[in-house]
C-alpha beads as a LAMMPS data file, in Angstrom:
LAMMPS data file: protein, C-alpha beads

212 atoms
211 bonds

1 atom types
1 bond types

-500.0 500.0 xlo xhi
-500.0 500.0 ylo yhi
-500.0 500.0 zlo zhi

Masses

1 110.0

Atoms # bond

1 1 1 14.906 -21.780 18.795
2 1 1 15.005 -18.092 19.754
3 1 1 15.846 -17.046 16.186
4 1 1 12.988 -19.171 14.829
5 1 1 10.545 -17.656 17.323
6 1 1 11.695 -14.145 16.351
7 1 1 11.198 -14.911 12.646
8 1 1 7.749 -16.308 13.370
9 1 1 6.781 -13.196 15.372
10 1 1 8.047 -10.979 12.569
11 1 1 5.931 -12.798 9.988
12 1 1 2.811 -12.543 12.172
13 1 1 3.428 -8.830 12.687
14 1 1 3.897 -8.274 8.956
15 1 1 0.651 -10.106 8.305
16 1 1 -1.124 -7.891 10.855
17 1 1 0.350 -4.834 9.130
18 1 1 -0.773 -5.958 5.680
19 1 1 -4.239 -6.767 6.994
20 1 1 -4.574 -3.365 8.652
21 1 1 -3.662 -1.594 5.381
22 1 1 -6.237 -3.593 3.437
23 1 1 -9.041 -3.125 6.003
24 1 1 -8.111 0.540 6.458
25 1 1 -8.514 1.219 2.723
26 1 1 -12.056 -0.188 2.897
27 1 1 -12.886 1.746 6.070
28 1 1 -14.073 5.334 6.620
29 1 1 -11.373 7.947 6.121
30 1 1 -13.531 11.088 6.043
31 1 1 -16.058 10.902 8.925
32 1 1 -18.708 13.305 7.684
33 1 1 -21.913 14.231 9.551
34 1 1 -24.115 11.846 7.546
35 1 1 -23.783 8.500 5.767
36 1 1 -23.660 10.223 2.402
37 1 1 -20.678 12.297 3.571
38 1 1 -18.671 9.504 5.125
39 1 1 -16.087 8.333 2.587
40 1 1 -14.016 5.204 2.565
41 1 1 -10.404 5.246 1.475
42 1 1 -11.376 3.609 -1.787
43 1 1 -13.908 6.416 -2.429
44 1 1 -11.839 9.480 -1.600
45 1 1 -9.817 9.459 -4.792
46 1 1 -12.979 9.675 -6.893
47 1 1 -14.846 12.106 -4.667
48 1 1 -11.991 14.620 -4.394
49 1 1 -12.044 15.194 -8.130
50 1 1 -14.843 17.619 -7.391
51 1 1 -12.445 19.597 -5.232
52 1 1 -10.154 20.306 -8.188
53 1 1 -7.263 18.152 -7.005
54 1 1 -6.576 16.772 -10.521
55 1 1 -3.805 14.177 -10.573
56 1 1 -2.891 14.708 -6.919
57 1 1 -6.053 12.877 -5.881
58 1 1 -4.502 9.694 -7.301
59 1 1 -2.368 9.552 -4.143
60 1 1 -5.487 8.330 -2.330
61 1 1 -5.125 5.171 -4.452
62 1 1 -1.610 4.520 -3.188
63 1 1 -2.339 2.081 -0.320
64 1 1 -3.367 -0.874 -2.540
65 1 1 -0.282 -0.237 -4.660
66 1 1 2.155 -0.144 -1.722
67 1 1 0.408 -3.226 -0.273
68 1 1 0.757 -5.043 -3.593
69 1 1 4.427 -4.099 -3.912
70 1 1 5.133 -5.156 -0.321
71 1 1 3.515 -8.563 -0.839
72 1 1 5.524 -9.062 -3.997
73 1 1 8.734 -7.945 -2.285
74 1 1 8.128 -10.429 0.537
75 1 1 8.197 -13.301 -1.997
76 1 1 11.640 -12.346 -3.265
77 1 1 13.119 -14.883 -0.794
78 1 1 10.404 -17.505 -1.370
79 1 1 10.971 -20.603 -3.427
80 1 1 9.474 -20.036 -6.921
81 1 1 8.879 -23.769 -7.263
82 1 1 6.176 -23.642 -4.581
83 1 1 2.574 -22.963 -5.600
84 1 1 2.069 -20.817 -2.485
85 1 1 4.622 -18.348 -3.853
86 1 1 2.601 -17.834 -7.060
87 1 1 -0.650 -17.597 -5.172
88 1 1 0.795 -14.737 -3.160
89 1 1 2.103 -13.014 -6.269
90 1 1 -1.247 -13.421 -8.003
91 1 1 -3.010 -11.938 -4.977
92 1 1 -0.607 -9.000 -4.941
93 1 1 -1.262 -8.218 -8.624
94 1 1 -5.028 -8.540 -8.037
95 1 1 -4.801 -5.952 -5.240
96 1 1 -3.085 -3.497 -7.570
97 1 1 -5.960 -3.878 -10.056
98 1 1 -8.275 -2.315 -7.445
99 1 1 -7.042 1.084 -8.568
100 1 1 -7.737 0.521 -12.295
101 1 1 -9.983 3.390 -13.507
102 1 1 -13.292 2.870 -15.257
103 1 1 -12.908 2.550 -19.033
104 1 1 -15.174 5.524 -19.692
105 1 1 -12.835 7.663 -17.550
106 1 1 -9.703 6.248 -19.117
107 1 1 -11.032 6.918 -22.620
108 1 1 -12.630 10.248 -21.760
109 1 1 -11.452 13.797 -22.344
110 1 1 -9.535 13.997 -18.999
111 1 1 -7.873 10.614 -19.272
112 1 1 -4.504 12.168 -18.352
113 1 1 -5.791 12.363 -14.784
114 1 1 -6.137 8.595 -14.641
115 1 1 -2.861 7.632 -16.294
116 1 1 -0.785 7.657 -13.098
117 1 1 -2.913 4.815 -11.720
118 1 1 -2.380 2.798 -14.898
119 1 1 1.330 3.467 -14.590
120 1 1 1.339 2.182 -11.016
121 1 1 -0.352 -1.023 -12.093
122 1 1 2.245 -1.388 -14.844
123 1 1 4.992 -0.878 -12.270
124 1 1 3.479 -3.614 -10.142
125 1 1 3.451 -6.034 -13.086
126 1 1 7.104 -5.238 -13.881
127 1 1 8.081 -5.691 -10.262
128 1 1 6.285 -9.034 -10.131
129 1 1 8.441 -10.181 -13.069
130 1 1 11.645 -8.858 -11.443
131 1 1 10.848 -10.480 -8.116
132 1 1 10.148 -13.789 -9.842
133 1 1 13.485 -13.650 -11.635
134 1 1 15.489 -12.710 -8.553
135 1 1 13.731 -15.347 -6.481
136 1 1 14.473 -17.978 -9.080
137 1 1 18.169 -17.232 -9.486
138 1 1 19.430 -15.488 -6.335
139 1 1 16.966 -16.316 -3.594
140 1 1 19.618 -17.699 -1.199
141 1 1 22.102 -14.871 -1.624
142 1 1 22.598 -12.722 1.542
143 1 1 21.966 -9.492 -0.357
144 1 1 18.493 -10.668 -1.369
145 1 1 17.205 -10.694 2.187
146 1 1 18.740 -7.308 2.900
147 1 1 17.162 -5.912 -0.272
148 1 1 13.787 -7.285 0.757
149 1 1 13.821 -5.609 4.173
150 1 1 15.111 -2.316 2.787
151 1 1 12.383 -2.171 0.139
152 1 1 9.688 -3.137 2.644
153 1 1 10.863 -0.331 4.923
154 1 1 10.724 2.246 2.092
155 1 1 7.348 1.108 0.842
156 1 1 6.014 1.173 4.390
157 1 1 7.148 4.770 4.828
158 1 1 5.640 5.818 1.491
159 1 1 2.311 4.138 2.257
160 1 1 2.138 5.632 5.766
161 1 1 3.185 9.208 4.947
162 1 1 1.907 10.133 1.507
163 1 1 -1.815 9.224 1.758
164 1 1 -1.995 10.609 5.279
165 1 1 -0.417 13.898 4.205
166 1 1 -2.869 14.259 1.316
167 1 1 -5.798 13.480 3.613
168 1 1 -4.690 16.107 6.130
169 1 1 -4.584 18.655 3.270
170 1 1 -8.108 17.781 2.177
171 1 1 -9.761 17.583 5.623
172 1 1 -9.644 21.320 6.519
173 1 1 -11.048 22.231 3.086
174 1 1 -13.959 19.824 3.488
175 1 1 -14.526 20.969 7.083
176 1 1 -14.720 24.553 5.887
177 1 1 -17.087 23.521 3.113
178 1 1 -19.396 21.790 5.588
179 1 1 -19.027 24.412 8.236
180 1 1 -18.055 21.917 10.932
181 1 1 -15.056 20.181 12.447
182 1 1 -14.086 16.817 11.031
183 1 1 -12.061 14.125 12.711
184 1 1 -9.711 11.498 11.295
185 1 1 -11.480 8.330 10.275
186 1 1 -10.377 4.880 11.443
187 1 1 -9.212 4.018 7.905
188 1 1 -6.472 6.684 8.135
189 1 1 -5.234 5.257 11.430
190 1 1 -5.358 1.658 10.226
191 1 1 -3.497 2.507 7.025
192 1 1 -0.818 4.428 8.923
193 1 1 -0.477 1.820 11.654
194 1 1 -0.323 -1.074 9.167
195 1 1 2.412 0.559 7.092
196 1 1 4.352 1.623 10.165
197 1 1 4.275 -1.927 11.553
198 1 1 5.984 -3.018 8.346
199 1 1 8.532 -0.204 8.765
200 1 1 9.361 -1.206 12.359
201 1 1 9.736 -4.938 11.574
202 1 1 11.776 -4.180 8.469
203 1 1 14.045 -1.797 10.322
204 1 1 14.665 -4.337 13.114
205 1 1 15.350 -7.130 10.680
206 1 1 17.601 -4.945 8.558
207 1 1 19.575 -4.033 11.659
208 1 1 20.020 -7.715 12.524
209 1 1 21.123 -8.497 8.956
210 1 1 23.915 -5.929 9.093
211 1 1 24.886 -6.848 12.670
212 1 1 25.775 -10.421 11.811

Bonds

1 1 1 2
2 1 2 3
3 1 3 4
4 1 4 5
5 1 5 6
6 1 6 7
7 1 7 8
8 1 8 9
9 1 9 10
10 1 10 11
11 1 11 12
12 1 12 13
13 1 13 14
14 1 14 15
15 1 15 16
16 1 16 17
17 1 17 18
18 1 18 19
19 1 19 20
20 1 20 21
21 1 21 22
22 1 22 23
23 1 23 24
24 1 24 25
25 1 25 26
26 1 26 27
27 1 27 28
28 1 28 29
29 1 29 30
30 1 30 31
31 1 31 32
32 1 32 33
33 1 33 34
34 1 34 35
35 1 35 36
36 1 36 37
37 1 37 38
38 1 38 39
39 1 39 40
40 1 40 41
41 1 41 42
42 1 42 43
43 1 43 44
44 1 44 45
45 1 45 46
46 1 46 47
47 1 47 48
48 1 48 49
49 1 49 50
50 1 50 51
51 1 51 52
52 1 52 53
53 1 53 54
54 1 54 55
55 1 55 56
56 1 56 57
57 1 57 58
58 1 58 59
59 1 59 60
60 1 60 61
61 1 61 62
62 1 62 63
63 1 63 64
64 1 64 65
65 1 65 66
66 1 66 67
67 1 67 68
68 1 68 69
69 1 69 70
70 1 70 71
71 1 71 72
72 1 72 73
73 1 73 74
74 1 74 75
75 1 75 76
76 1 76 77
77 1 77 78
78 1 78 79
79 1 79 80
80 1 80 81
81 1 81 82
82 1 82 83
83 1 83 84
84 1 84 85
85 1 85 86
86 1 86 87
87 1 87 88
88 1 88 89
89 1 89 90
90 1 90 91
91 1 91 92
92 1 92 93
93 1 93 94
94 1 94 95
95 1 95 96
96 1 96 97
97 1 97 98
98 1 98 99
99 1 99 100
100 1 100 101
101 1 101 102
102 1 102 103
103 1 103 104
104 1 104 105
105 1 105 106
106 1 106 107
107 1 107 108
108 1 108 109
109 1 109 110
110 1 110 111
111 1 111 112
112 1 112 113
113 1 113 114
114 1 114 115
115 1 115 116
116 1 116 117
117 1 117 118
118 1 118 119
119 1 119 120
120 1 120 121
121 1 121 122
122 1 122 123
123 1 123 124
124 1 124 125
125 1 125 126
126 1 126 127
127 1 127 128
128 1 128 129
129 1 129 130
130 1 130 131
131 1 131 132
132 1 132 133
133 1 133 134
134 1 134 135
135 1 135 136
136 1 136 137
137 1 137 138
138 1 138 139
139 1 139 140
140 1 140 141
141 1 141 142
142 1 142 143
143 1 143 144
144 1 144 145
145 1 145 146
146 1 146 147
147 1 147 148
148 1 148 149
149 1 149 150
150 1 150 151
151 1 151 152
152 1 152 153
153 1 153 154
154 1 154 155
155 1 155 156
156 1 156 157
157 1 157 158
158 1 158 159
159 1 159 160
160 1 160 161
161 1 161 162
162 1 162 163
163 1 163 164
164 1 164 165
165 1 165 166
166 1 166 167
167 1 167 168
168 1 168 169
169 1 169 170
170 1 170 171
171 1 171 172
172 1 172 173
173 1 173 174
174 1 174 175
175 1 175 176
176 1 176 177
177 1 177 178
178 1 178 179
179 1 179 180
180 1 180 181
181 1 181 182
182 1 182 183
183 1 183 184
184 1 184 185
185 1 185 186
186 1 186 187
187 1 187 188
188 1 188 189
189 1 189 190
190 1 190 191
191 1 191 192
192 1 192 193
193 1 193 194
194 1 194 195
195 1 195 196
196 1 196 197
197 1 197 198
198 1 198 199
199 1 199 200
200 1 200 201
201 1 201 202
202 1 202 203
203 1 203 204
204 1 204 205
205 1 205 206
206 1 206 207
207 1 207 208
208 1 208 209
209 1 209 210
210 1 210 211
211 1 211 212
């Protein structure tokens, strides 16, 4: 009973983490002095092209990709014969498509700046296929569960650290441009907290797996 309760609590916490990442991406990251200067996470990647960040600005599009990959990874131990498994995988792929650039940008003269995002979506599709195969053939193997928690931990770290680091690099530049101090928007905190929740749960579960 205790093990079952722990597993249930872990799933609820993971769900909270995933939800925080999604809401955070659609929440204000850059809290400017006016509505026109308050940018959501989903907007920062496009807006910062005017700051000359080039391909580095694509890192602002990372949260939906890490979220998509984490959802897919979670299903590696799910039964592929259940329709719920495929609904989750379809949802995960749909989330990755949020970062797909506009066709006019992708076909324009600076399309190289948008190719990393296309590559990330391609990676997500490949990972969906790999997860489906592993789930179908080796779902009940002990190493599958360990692999799941390890990958969730690594993806959680990447999603928490990389976008936050890029934001902290941009914030002083924008503050200097506006001539005022800027805080850290709730979206940054939600994204970091959501990913770190996944890291903590994954680390604990991974410890338990190797302690058995």
